[in-house]
C-alpha positions in Angstrom: 28.3 -5.8 -13.2 24.3 -3.8 -13.3 21.3 -5.8 -13.7 19.4 -6.1 -16.9 15.7 -3.9 -16.1 12.6 -5.7 -17.0 10.1 -4.9 -18.9 6.9 -3.7 -18.0 3.8 -3.8 -20.6 0.7 -2.3 -20.0 -2.5 -4.0 -19.6 -3.5 -2.9 -23.1 -0.7 -4.5 -24.7 -0.8 -7.7 -22.7 -4.5 -8.0 -23.6 -4.0 -7.1 -27.9 -1.0 -9.8 -27.3 -3.5 -12.0 -25.8 -6.2 -11.9 -28.0 -4.2 -12.4 -30.9 -3.1 -15.7 -29.8 -6.2 -16.8 -28.7 -7.2 -16.0 -32.0 -4.6 -18.6 -33.2 -4.0 -17.2 -36.8 -0.6 -16.5 -36.1 2.0 -19.4 -33.9 3.5 -18.2 -30.9 6.4 -18.0 -32.9 5.2 -15.3 -35.0 3.6 -13.5 -32.3 6.7 -13.6 -30.2 8.4 -11.7 -33.4 5.8 -9.1 -34.2 5.4 -8.1 -30.3 9.6 -8.8 -28.9 8.0 -11.3 -26.3 9.1 -14.2 -25.2 6.8 -17.3 -26.4 6.2 -18.6 -23.1 5.1 -15.0 -21.7 2.2 -15.1 -24.4 1.6 -18.1 -23.5 1.2 -17.0 -20.0 -1.1 -13.8 -20.9 -3.1 -15.8 -22.8 -3.6 -18.8 -19.8 -4.8 -16.4 -17.9 -7.2 -14.0 -20.3 -9.2 -17.7 -20.6 -9.1 -17.6 -16.8 -10.4 -14.4 -16.7 -12.8 -14.2 -19.0 -14.7 -16.7 -16.7 -14.4 -14.4 -13.4 -15.9 -11.6 -15.6 -19.1 -13.6 -16.7 -19.3 -15.3 -13.1 -18.8 -12.2 -10.7 -21.7 -10.3 -13.1 -24.3 -11.2 -9.9 -22.3 -10.4 -7.1 -21.4 -7.0 -8.6 -25.3 -6.1 -8.7 -25.2 -7.7 -5.2 -22.5 -5.3 -4.1 -24.0 -2.5 -6.0 -27.8 -3.1 -4.5 -25.9 -3.1 -0.5 -25.0 -0.2 -1.0 -27.7 1.4 -2.3 -29.7 -0.1 0.3 -26.8 1.6 2.9 -27.8 4.4 1.2 -31.3 4.6 1.3 -31.1 3.4 4.9 -29.1 6.5 5.8 -31.9 8.6 4.2 -34.5 7.3 6.0 -33.1 8.0 9.5 -32.0 11.6 8.6 -35.9 12.6 7.0 -37.2 11.1 10.5 -34.9 12.9 12.4 -36.1 15.9 11.1 -39.6 15.4 10.8 -39.5 14.7 14.5 -37.4 17.9 15.0 -40.3 19.6 13.3 -43.3 18.3 14.5 -41.7 19.1 17.8 -41.1 22.8 16.9 -44.7 23.2 15.7 -45.6 21.7 18.8 -47.7 18.8 16.8 -47.4 15.2 18.3 
């Protein structure tokens, strides 16, 4: 007896189906028949899409903070490099 393979859906497909479910222009049964996906699965994707939207809008500020922290780290490294180069050149030309 062999097990049936599970169908793996792409993120694009899931988002497309969830978006149509969110629009509520068709019932879950109609969407299920249209995309050959169980109505419970569509409901799950719809719920995940709604929850995901909240994180998209709430993480906007934290992403910019992460980027600025990375930029600050890079700038500190550049300042350190330039300081070392300046000190080397000052010693090389005898100016102190």
